[in-house]
N, C-alpha and C positions, 0 to 999 in steps of 0.2 A: 481408545475408541476405534482408531483406524485399524489396529491389529485384531480387535474383536470382530469387527464387521468382515475383515479378510477371512475370518475363520469359518464365515458361512458361504466361501466361495463368491464372494461379492467382488467385482471390479471397482477399486477405490481409486479416486484421483483427487489429491489435495494439491491445488497449484500454490506455489508459494512466492512471495515477493522479497526479493533482495533489495534492502535498502542500506543507506549509509548514514550513520549518526555518529558525530564526534569522533571521527577516525576508527569507528568500528562497523564491522558489516553484520547486517541483522537479517535473519530470514524468519518471516511471518507469514501466516496465511494470507493469500491474496484476497480471499474473502473471509474475514474473521466470522468464526462460529459455523461455517459452511464447508462441506466437502461434497464431491460428486461420487455418486455409488451407482453402479449399473447391477441391477439385480432383477429377478423375477418377483413382480410385485404380488402375484397371487401365491407363491410358495414362501416367500421371505418378509411379507409385509409386517408382520408381528414380531418376527426376530429383529430386524432393523429397527423399527419403531420404538422397541423397548430394550435396545442395547444400552447399557449404562454409558451416559455421556451424550445421548442422543436427545436433543430437545424437540425434534419433530422433523417432519418432511415438509418441504415446499409443496402447498396445496392451494387450491381454490375452495374454500369452505372446508369440507371434509375429503374432498377429492385430491389425492396426491398429484402433483404435475410432473411431466417429464420434460427435462431440459433437452432441447433438441441436440442431437448428437453431433451436428455440424459446429455448434458453439463449443462444446467441450473439446472436440479435436483441435479446433482453431487455438484455444487456449493452451493445448498442449504444443502446438506448433510454434508459438510465440515465445516459448521458454526453453531452456536446455535443461533436461532431466526434471522437468516440472518446476523449474525457477525462472521467475519473470524478473528481468530487471528493467525498470522503467529510468530513462534517461533524465537527469535532472533538468529542470526548466532553465533555458539561458535567459538572462535579463538583459536589457538594452539600456545604453547611456540615457539617463534622464528619466527612466522609468520609476514609477512610485512603488516602493515596496515596503515590507513590514518586517521587523526584527522578530524572529519566532522563538529564539533561544538565546540563553546567555543574559549577562547583566544589564543589556540594553532592550530585553524582551518587551514587546508590545509598543515600542517606539516606531513611528512612521519615519521613512527615510526615503532618499532619491539615490538611485543606484548610480555609481561613478564608474567602476571598472571592475574588471578581474584582475587578480594578482597572482603571480607565481603558479602558473599552469592551471588556473581555475579552481585552486583548493581554497583560495582566500579572496574576498572582496573588499573593495573600498566603497562606502556609502556616506552620504551626507545626511546626518540625523537632522529632523526638524528640531529647532531649537527656540529658546526665546530670543524675541527682535527679529525673526526671519533669517538669523545668521545660521547656516549649516555648520555642524560640527563633524569633521571628517573622521571616520573610524575605520579601522580594518578589522573584519570578522572572518570566521570560517565560512565558507559558501553555505554551508547547511544551517546556518543561523538566519539566513534571509529566505522570506517567502513571499508570495502575492499580497499585495496590498488589497484589502476589501473594499 
């Protein structure tokens, strides 16, 4: 779709997000199912709207909306070559967390500490009789507790 729109001399910006999961780097759209396109609405509206893969334009009712240029430019500045990388959230000792991946997924835990240069963490799982069970997990297996 991106290449098809570029064929209409439309300025396309698809900001990407770099994430790390299970020791892999993944690039995915920062805004899934959206990209930014600068085009002459009067001359290219139907060409853009009916390009295969385009599901619609951001609109208020039937009127397409323009995203302010300053927002698009700021997104471009925050990344390198259109790729934004969000730093992982740091957890503090004693903070309640949730295991989001792996065999303990869904368990609530208490964050204990980072191990081996922040790639692994130690947490105390909430267990029977209020006894915490200490486990070591990859840092990406731990997320915020709701």
